N, C-alpha and C positions, 0 to 999 in steps of 0.2 A: 504493500499499500504506500502511495506516494505521501509525502509530507503536506499537511494542511497548508492552505495559502493564508490562514488566518495570522495577521499581525498582532492583534490583540487577542491573547490566548486565555482570557479570564475564564470563559465558560469551558473551554477544553481542559483546562487545568483543575476545574471543579466538578467534572463528571464524576459519577460514583467509581469507586475502585473496581478493578475487574471482578473481584469476588463478590461484589454486590450488584453487578449489572444483570439485567434480565436475559434470559435465554432468548436469542433471535432465530427463529425458524422460518423455513419456506421463502426466504428472500430470494433465492436463485429463480423462483418461478416468474419473476418480473423481469429478469434480464438487464437490470440497470448497469450502465458503465460505472467505472471507477470515479470518473469525473462527470458531474451533471449540475445543472442550475435550475432550480425549480421554475423560476420566471420564465427562463428561455423555453422550458417545455410547455408552460401553461399558456403563454402568450405569443412569443416570437415564432414559435413553430407554426402557428396558424397562419402568420403573415407570409413566412417563407414558403409555405405550401399552398398559397393562393386563396386563403380565407380571410384576408385582411379586412374585407368589406363587410363581414358578418357583425352583427351587433353583439358586443361584449356586455356592457353595462348601461342600464337605464336607470338614471337618478332623478331627483325631483328637479334639478336645474340643468342637467346635461345627459346626453346620450352619446356613448363613444363606441366606435367600431373597434375591432382588434388592433388595426393599423393605428387608429388614433390613440389607443390606450398604450400600444408599444411605444410610440414617439413620446408620450408624456411620461412614461416610466424611464425612458432613457435620458430625458432631460433632467428628471428628478434625481436619478442616479449619478449623473454628471455633477449636479449641484452638490449632492451629499458627499462625494468623494473629493471635491475641490474646496469650495468656499466654506463647507460646514465640517470638514475634517474627519469623515467617517473613514475607518480603515476595515478591512476584512476582519470579522470577529467582534467589531464594536457593536454595542447595543443601543437602539433608538426606540424611545417610547412613543407610541401613537395614542392620541386621545381625541376621539371624535365619534359621532353617531355614524351609522352606516351610510356612506356616500361614495360616489366615484373617486374623490381625491384621496379618501383614506385607502381605498383599494390600490390605487396607483402608487401611493407612498409605501404601502406594505410591500408591494412587488418590487419596487424601486430598491428598498433597503436589502432585500433578498438577492436581487440581481447583483448589487454591489458587494456581496459577500458579507453584509451585515446581519445582525440578528435582531428580529422584531420583537418588541414587548408591547403588545396592544393591551390597552386597560379598558374597562368597562366605563362608559360615560358618566354613570351615577355615582362613581367612587369619589368620596370626599377627601380632603387633604390629608387627614390622619391615616386614611386608608392608602393613599398614594406614597406616603413617605417610605414605608417598608419595602415597597416595590422598587422605588429609586435606589434605596441603599442595597437592597439584596442583589439587583441586576447591575449595580454600578453604572446607572445611566449617565451619559455626558450630553446627550442631545434629546431633545423632546420636540415633536411635531404636533401641534394642538390646534384644533378648531377654536377660533377667537371666543366662540360663545362658551366654551368650557375651560377657559384659561385661568379663571380666578382661582379655582382650587389648586391647579397645578402650580401656579406661582406662589401660592402659600406653602405648598408641600416643598417646592424647590428651596425655599427659604429655610426649611427645617431639615432638609436632607444633609447627610454627612458631607456630600460633595455637591454643591448646587449645580444642576445642569443648565446648559444654554436651552432656551425655549424659542422656537420659531413657530409663529401662529399663521393661520390662514382665514380668509373670509369667503363665502360663496364656494365657487369652484376654483380652487387654487388661485384665490386673489389675495389681497393684502399683502403682508409682509413675505409670505412664501412666494406670492405671484411676483413681487418685485425682484426677489432674488433669482427666480427662474427666467426673468427677462434676458434674452441673449444666451441662454445655456444652450449647448449643441443638442442636436437631436440624435446623435450616434454615441453609443457608449459600448465599450467592450468589456464584458465581466471578466473578473479574475477566475482562474482556474479552480472553481470551488469543487470539492469532493462530494460524492454522494452522502458520506457521513460526517460532513461539516455541519455544525449546529446553525440553524437559520431562524429559529423560534424559541423564545421562553414563553410558555403558556402558564400563567399563574392560575391556581385552583380558584374556583368560583367562590370560595368562602363559606360553604354550608356547614362546615365542620370546625371553623375556627381559624387559626393563624394560616394565611395562604403559603403555599409551597410553589417553587418554580420548576416547571417540568421542561426538559430539554428536548427539542425535536431537530431532526436532521433534515437536509434537503430532500433526501429520497422519501422521508416520511410523509411529505405533502403529496407525493405521487401514489405511495402505497395505499392510501385510504381511497384514492380515485380508482385504482386498478384492482382493489379488493372489494370493499363494500359497494361502492358506486357502480363499478362495471358488473359485478356478479350478482348483486341483489337489487339495487335500485333500477339498473338497466335503463338509463334515460338515454336520450338521443340528441343530436346536434340542433334539432328544430324546437326543443324544449325551452320553456321560460321559467326559471327558478325564481321563486319568492319565499320570503319568511320573515320571522320577527327576531331571531337571536342575534344579539351583538356579534360583530366579528371577533371580538376579543374572547368570545366564547367559542371553543373550537368546533362545537355543533354548527354555529353560524358560518364559521370560516369554511368548512368543508361544504356545507349546503349551498352558500351563496357566492362562493368564489372558487374554490378548488374544483368542485364536481362539475359545474357548467364550464369552466375554462378548459378542463382536461379533454372535453369532447366538442368544444367550439360553439357551446349553447350561449344563451343570453341570461342574464341575472337582473332582477329588479332590486333596487336598494331603497329601503324606507327609513328615513330618520326617526319617524314615529310609527310604530307597528302595533298599536293595540288592536283588539278584535275588530272595531269598526274601521279603522284605517286599513288593516290587513285585507278585510273582506272587499272593501272598495277598490283596493289596488289590484286585487285578483281579477275583478270584473273589468277594470279600466286597461289592464295591460294583457288580458287573456293568458294569465299565468297558467301554466300545466303542472308544475311540481312545487308542492308547499312544504316548508319545514317549519315546525313550531312545536311548542310543548303541549302536553294534554290539557292543561289548564286553559290554554289558549283555544284549542279546538273546542272544549266545552263551552267557553265563553261565546264562540262564534256561532254556536248553534242558534243562538236567538237572532242571527243575522242572515241565516240562509234564505229566508224569504224576501229579505230587502236587497240583496245583491245576486247577480247572476254568476254563480260559481261553476258553471257547467263546463269551463275550460280545463279545470283540474282533471288530471288523470291519475296522480300519484300524491299521496299525502304522508309524509314521514313524521313520526311522533318519537321524541327522545327527551332527555333531561330529567325525567322522573317517570315512575311507573306509570303505565297506561291502564286506567280502571276498565273493566269489562262494560260497565254502563256507558262510559264515554265511547268506547269502540262501537257498541251497538247503535248508540243514538246518532253517531256520525254516519254510519252505514245507512241507516234508515233515512236520514236527512239528505244525503248526497249520492248514496249509491256506491261510495268508495270505502274500501278497507283501509284503515289506518295501518301503516306500516311501522310497527313498534321496533325499538332497538335500544341496547345499552351500549354506552361508550363511557369514556372517562378522559379527563384532560390528560391524565398520565398516558394514555393510549392514543391520544389525539382525536379519535372519532369511534364510530359504532363498530363492535366486534362480534355481537350476537344479534341475529335479526332474522327475517324470513322473507322470502319472496311473497308476492300477493297470493299466488296459488298454493303457497304452502303454510299460510298463516293459520295458527290455532288461537282463537280468541282467549286472552288471558296469559298465553305463553309469550315470552320475549322472543323465542325463535331458537335457532342452532347457531353454532360457530360460523362466522364468515369464512368463506374459502380462504385458506391460508393460516387460519387461527385454530387453536385447540383450547378446550375449556373443560373443566371438571369442577365437581363439588367436593370439598374437603372438610375433614372434621378438625377439631382443634390441634390434633397431633400431626396434620398434614396428610393423612390417609384418604384415599378416594372414598366418598360415601356411596352406598349402593343407591340404584334408582328409588325415588320417592323420600329419601331421608335428606332433611334439609342440612345444610353446611355453608361453609365460606366458598364464593365463587373464585376460582383461580384460572387465569387466562395466560397464554403465551402465543406469540406470533412474529410476524415481521417487524412489529413495533413494540417496545416495552417501556416501562417507567425508568426515566433517569431524572432524579432530582438534582438540582443544583446545590451543591454543599449543604445537604440536609440529611441529618441522621435518621430521619424517618423513612428513608430508602430501605432500611432493615426491616421495617413493618410491611412495606408494600411489596417488595420482592423477596420471596421466599423460595429457596432451592430453584431459583431460575423462573419461577411463576410469579405473575402479577396478581396479587390477592387484593381484590378491589374494594373490600368492605361491605360486599353485598351478601345477604343470605338468599340462597337459591336452592330449588330442587331440580333434579333431572330426572325425566321419565324414562320408561323403557325404549321409546323411540328416539331419544337423543334430544328432546326439546327441553329448554331451560325455562323454569317457572320462577318468577321473582317472589320472594317471600317478604323481604324488608332489608333496608340497610342493616347491617349488623348492629348498629347502636340504635336502631329503632325497633328492635325486638324487645316486646313487652313481656316480663315474666311476672305473672300474677297468681298467688296461691299455687304455685308450682307448675303452671300452665305456660307455655310459650305462645305468645299471641303476636302476630305480625300487624303492626300499625296500619300499613297501606292496604291490607285486606279488609279491615274494618272501615277504613276510608272509602273504599271502592263499594262496600254494602251501603254506606250512608249516602254516597253519590246517587244511588239508584232510587232514593226517596224524592219525591217532587218538591218537598219543602227546602231540600239542601242544595245550595248553589256551589259551596266550596267547603271543604272541611280538612281538618288535621288531627290526627290521633296520636297521642303520646302517652307515656306512663306517667302517672302522677302518685306522689307518695301517700300511703294509706297505712294508718296505724294496725289495722286488722290483717290486711293482706299483703303488706309490703309495698306493693305497687298496684294501681288499678288503671284500667283503660279509661282515659278522659278524651272527650271528643271537643274540639273547638269548632264551631259551625257558624258559617256565613249563610243566612237565610236567603231563599229565593224571593223575588219581589212579591209583596202581598201576604207574606206569611208572618206570623206572630211567634215570637219565642217564648213560650209559657211552660208550665208544668205538664199540661196535657200533651204538648208537642214533644217534650223530652221523653215521656213515656211512649209515645208513638213511635220515636226513632228508636228507642231501646227494644221494643217488641218487633220492630221491622228487622233489626240486625239479628235478633234472637231467632226469627223465622229464616233469615238468610244464612246464617253461620251457626257454628256450634254455639249453645247458649252461653258458654263460659267467656266468649269473645265480645259479648255486648259492652258498650261503654257504660260503666257504672256512674260516670259523671258527664254531663253535657253543658257546655258553656256557649252561649250565643254571642258572637263578635261581629263588629262591622266589617272587618277585613282581616286577611291572614298575611303575615310578613313573608316576603318572597326575596330571593336574590334577583339581580337584574336579568338573569338568564331564565327567570321564570319558576325556578325550584322553590318549593315550600321550605322555610327555614324550620325545620322540625326542632333544631337545637333551640332556636328562640321560644318555641312553644314548651319545651321541655323546661326551660329556665323559668317561664311564666308559671308552670304548673308547680315547680319547687316553691317559687315565692308564695303563691297563693296557699299552698299546703302549710308552709312555715307561718303564714299569718294566722291560719286557723288552728295552729297547733297540732297539725295532723302528721307531721314529720316523724317517723318511728324512731 
């Protein structure tokens, strides 16, 4: 293997040691060369092969063909490596909503041999400081609308970075710097295994970790999940709600369409109303969003024409069967469930439309292996719940983090999810490992109770966690957001409890139900169960119920 072209070797120097690295299997099936550049493969290749006139990006203020995008990327890469001092291996933080400028900058950093650190737009200053410090950021590129928090964070960082802002579509300070920049850029000889992305975990479990991904990883998820399971085509129009800083969004809204020369619609605001309206306006065909968004969009299916959709992908949290069935009744489409992780970049267990079993996540994506293991690391027989362990062409590599030892065990990536595998090889989600509720000796999966409650017409959203109880140790507690027109009273509590008792084993019913106006979520749409657990602990302590 040739030497890396990285001049700044901070990330290379802080990869996990060899004995803690995950097993990498089935990489040969893709035939990647020793040297490759993901941006060249995703954008430049289409121009070189005569597809430069195809539409690549549709934003709110601009629509770019692949040729226009390629020229913009080259100008940005030239600016980055000359006037802004980026060297191969250097980290660049990006802060923006989903728009064409962010995508072009993202790919320009990668083409220049740099490493992208994309951040969620809603992060506040105190949340940005550890990212700046952990990644040792020297340069930030930020939409002016989001600059205030970043400027505050930069002032508190160990080494304050330079911040370059833009307005509109590459206007403002960035636009002035780009004026006169050359449209030709020759990328450095990046290796397939040179880092190009630091993905910070979405924060549902506490302190974020930085996951390291290589140039080839961006292609692997396209050539594994997208090619083998999603099976989209160049005439498809991709759309969705996940921020590009969430790797679910990066794959679904940039990498997957660009790998096949398709188009992507980028929305700066992508709530259920905006998303449904944009599907109709752009005749989108492939939709990526979370189960909570699909459920919310069900109220919009009669207001908007969603008939252009032909594939709908759900990930980010477990897909309840009631949501799956309601979406199919409303649209005629089967939601394609999948589980992925920031550590693994994207989805590694899923099913094609003709192989879906409602309630099951699916089978390992071609190129991946998965098994369910017990606490000693031994494979569990079919039907017995245990920890999900996965390996494939991508694995977890934390940047300078001792938590690598907890995620990678004997070469397998242990995701923190509790699963069962059936006799046919389908994997069935039970809970996050820390979402399993143990009550009076029974193991109860919170998401299973949530799915049952969601089937009740009075429930719009819900979260189920363990709450302290002096008698039983822990009880099942449900936090419920009511559907419009419903009243949260004692009669409804009893009705919901009886509903769950009828639907599931009686010991799984929620012994406590609290009606709340909203549930706390991450920006990627995941329910923050840890926040509900903390709330349940506080409430129990105030009532003197903690054992």
